[in-house]
N, C-alpha and C positions, 0 to 999 in steps of 0.2 A: 354721065352715067345715069341710066334710068332707075326708077325706084326699085324694080324687081332685081336688077343686077346689083344694086347697092345692098339690098336685103340679103341676097345670096352670098355676097362677099362678107359682110359684117356679121350676119347672124348665123348662117349655115356653115360657112368656112371659118368664121371666127377671126377674120383678118381686117385690119383697119384700111379703108380705102386711101387714106392720106399717107400713112407711114409704113404700113404692112405689119404693124404690131398686133398683139392679140386684143380682141374686143370681148366685152362681157355685157350681159344684160344688167342695166343699172336700175330700171324701174319697170313695173308692169301696172297699168291702171285700166280697169274696166268699168269704173263708176259712171262713165258717160254713156254706157251701152256699146261702146266701141272697144276693141282690144288694142290698146295703145302700149307699145313697148319701146323703151329707150335703151339704146346700146351705146357704149362709149369705149374709148381707148385711153388708158392711163398714161401711155407713153407720150402722146402728142396732144391730148385733150380733146380730140374729135368726139362728137356725140351727135346722135340723130334719133328722132322719134319716128317709129314706124306705125302706121295705122293698118292693122292686120284684119280689119273688117268687123263685123258685128260680134260682140262678145257672146260666148256660149250661154251664159245665164239669161241674156236678153232674148235669144232665140227660144230657149226653153220657156221663158215667161210668156212670150208672145204666143207660142203654140198652146200653152195651157189655157190662155185666155180665149182661144178660138175653138177649143175642144168642145164637142157637143155634151150637153148635160145628160147624165144617166138617171 
């Protein structure tokens, strides 16, 4: 299963790809500048960390640094 299909099943549909149980977001970390989210299933113990791209704060910070001085 590719990463996008896994994300759609585990995060969007809320279903575990291993057992079909319910998944939930366990952790969200943006401290690295990337939006990293961990989802897991309590029923079977499956978990996976998804890299959802550049964190919003990082994009805003970079844009502010490139803004022309007034």
